[in-house]
C-alpha positions in Angstrom: 0.2 -0.5 0.1 1.4 3.4 -0.8 0.0 6.5 0.8 0.0 10.6 -0.3 3.9 10.7 -1.2 3.5 7.2 -3.2 6.8 6.0 -1.5 5.0 4.3 1.7 4.9 0.0 2.0 3.4 -1.4 4.8 2.7 -5.5 5.5 0.0 -7.0 8.0 0.5 -8.5 10.9 1.3 -12.4 11.2 -2.2 -13.6 10.2 -3.9 -10.9 11.4 -5.0 -8.4 7.3 -6.8 -6.2 8.8 -4.2 -5.0 11.5 -1.0 -2.6 10.6 1.5 -1.8 13.1 4.0 1.1 12.5 7.1 -1.4 13.1 6.1 -2.2 9.6 5.9 0.2 8.1 9.0 1.4 5.6 9.9 4.5 3.9 11.4 4.1 -0.1 13.4 7.4 -1.0 11.3 9.6 0.9 10.2 12.4 -1.4 11.9 11.8 -3.6 9.3 12.8 -6.6 9.0 9.6 -7.9 6.3 7.0 -6.4 6.0 2.9 -6.3 5.2 1.2 -9.4 4.6 -2.4 -7.8 6.1 -4.8 -5.4 7.5 -8.6 -6.5 9.7 -11.5 -4.4 12.0 -12.9 -4.4 14.5 -15.4 -2.6 15.2 -13.5 1.3 12.6 -10.7 0.9 10.7 -8.4 -1.7 11.3 -5.8 -4.7 9.7 -2.5 -4.5 9.5 -0.9 -7.5 9.9 2.6 -7.7 9.9 5.1 -11.9 13.6 5.3 -11.4 15.5 3.1 -8.1 14.5 -0.4 -7.5 14.1 -1.5 -3.4 14.7 -4.3 -1.7 13.3 -5.5 1.6 14.8 -8.4 3.3 13.7 -10.1 6.5 10.7 -10.4 8.6 8.4 -7.1 9.2 9.1 -5.3 11.5 13.0 -6.5 12.2 14.0 -6.4 8.7 16.2 -4.2 5.9 15.1 -1.9 3.5 18.5 -1.4 1.0 17.9 0.9 -2.3 20.2 -1.0 -4.8 19.6 0.6 -8.4 19.4 3.6 -8.4 19.5 5.8 -12.2 16.6 3.1 -13.4 13.7 0.5 -12.2 9.8 0.0 -13.9 8.0 2.4 -15.8 4.9 0.6 -16.3 3.5 -1.1 -13.2 0.8 -4.1 -15.3 4.1 -5.2 -17.3 5.3 -6.4 -13.9 5.8 -10.2 -14.4 8.2 -12.6 -11.7 8.6 -15.7 -12.9 11.1 -18.5 -10.2 12.8 -15.6 -8.5 13.0 -13.3 -11.6 11.6 -10.0 -12.4 10.5 -9.0 -15.6 9.2 -5.3 -16.1 9.0 -2.5 -18.7 11.5 0.4 -17.7 13.8 3.2 -18.8 17.5 3.4 -19.2 19.3 6.4 -21.1 16.3 8.2 -21.2 15.5 4.6 -23.3 12.1 2.0 -23.4 13.5 -1.6 -22.8 12.3 -5.0 -20.9 14.6 -5.8 -18.0 15.6 -9.0 -15.9 16.2 -8.6 -12.2 16.4 -11.0 -10.1 17.5 -9.2 -6.3 21.3 -8.4 -7.2 22.9 -4.9 -8.3 22.3 -5.7 -12.0 19.8 -5.1 -13.8 19.8 -7.2 -17.0 18.3 -5.4 -20.7 16.5 -7.4 -22.7 15.3 -5.5 -25.3 18.6 -4.1 -27.3 17.1 -5.7 -30.7 14.2 -4.5 -30.7 14.6 -0.6 -29.6 13.5 1.5 -32.1 9.9 -0.7 -32.0 9.8 -0.6 -29.0 10.4 3.3 -28.6 7.9 4.3 -31.4 5.4 3.1 -28.0 2.8 6.4 -27.3 5.2 7.3 -24.4 2.0 8.8 -21.9 0.1 5.7 -23.0 2.3 3.6 -20.8 0.6 2.7 -17.9 -1.8 1.1 -20.7 1.1 -1.6 -21.4 0.9 -5.1 -20.6 3.4 -7.7 -19.8 2.2 -11.1 -18.9 5.1 -14.9 -19.1 3.5 -18.0 -20.8 4.6 -21.0 -22.0 8.9 -19.6 -21.4 7.9 -16.3 -23.7 7.0 -13.2 -22.3 4.2 -11.2 -24.2 4.7 -7.3 -24.1 1.5 -5.3 -25.9 1.5 -2.2 -26.5 0.5 0.9 -28.5 1.1 3.5 -31.4 -1.3 5.4 -31.2 -4.4 6.7 -29.5 -6.6 4.2 -29.8 -7.9 2.0 -27.1 -6.2 -1.4 -28.1 -3.2 -2.3 -28.1 -1.7 -2.5 -32.1 2.2 -3.5 -31.5 2.8 -7.0 -29.8 6.1 -8.1 -28.2 7.2 -12.1 -27.8 9.8 -12.6 -25.5 12.0 -16.0 -25.3 12.9 -16.4 -21.2 14.4 -20.2 -22.0 16.3 -20.1 -18.2 20.6 -20.0 -18.0 22.6 -23.5 -17.7 25.0 -24.2 -16.0 27.7 -26.6 -18.8 30.6 -28.0 -16.9 31.0 -24.9 -14.3 29.4 -22.0 -17.3 26.2 -20.6 -17.3 24.9 -20.2 -20.5 21.3 -18.8 -21.7 19.7 -20.6 -24.9 17.8 -17.9 -27.3 15.8 -18.0 -30.3 16.4 -15.9 -33.1 12.7 -13.6 -34.4 11.8 -11.3 -36.7 13.5 -8.7 -34.2 16.9 -9.9 -34.0 17.6 -12.2 -31.4 15.1 -13.9 -29.2 12.1 -11.3 -29.9 9.3 -11.7 -32.2 7.0 -9.0 -33.4 4.0 -9.2 -33.7 1.1 -6.1 -36.0 -1.1 -8.0 -37.7 -2.7 -9.0 -34.7 -5.0 -6.0 -32.3 -7.5 -6.1 -29.7 -7.2 -8.0 -25.2 -7.8 -11.2 -26.2 -3.5 -11.4 -27.7 -1.7 -11.9 -24.7 -3.6 -15.5 -24.5 -4.5 -16.6 -27.9 -0.7 -15.8 -29.5 1.1 -18.5 -31.7 3.6 -17.7 -32.6 4.9 -19.3 -35.5 
């Protein structure tokens, strides 16, 4: 939950969803001019996303610690914030440009969208709240609009195969789509049902 200055979040008491102890309330970048755009669980705590920063809460509410781990970017589109197997995917801005990023609790944020940078930055910036992301069948689906219409007319599909270890080395098995490594852009399908009905070829 957030308050008037959009930097406060709270945990309820244990097994008491209507009780909110003062000790369980925290401020993430108090009055820094940005708002909390979402929270997702990570191993050992929670990731708290603001528009231009990311915080990690570790431990037990009331005695845990809160620290800022990313200071130059955050989640700009709340409906794109999705987690899967301890990894969080979201749309943010880096260097003034939109991108799809992944975060796993460490200070390092990985950009997944270099190969579709121009396509992604063609989306209507004033409609960031209307961007929608979802994970299904090892793919991250992202839909947005380039126009003032109410329907999303750009649909991106990112393959998010999990990394694997081989002889002590970490590998990321990607695929190639029509927008370079790992991405497919589909401009032919519009409408709100696309995310769950798409079948890329």
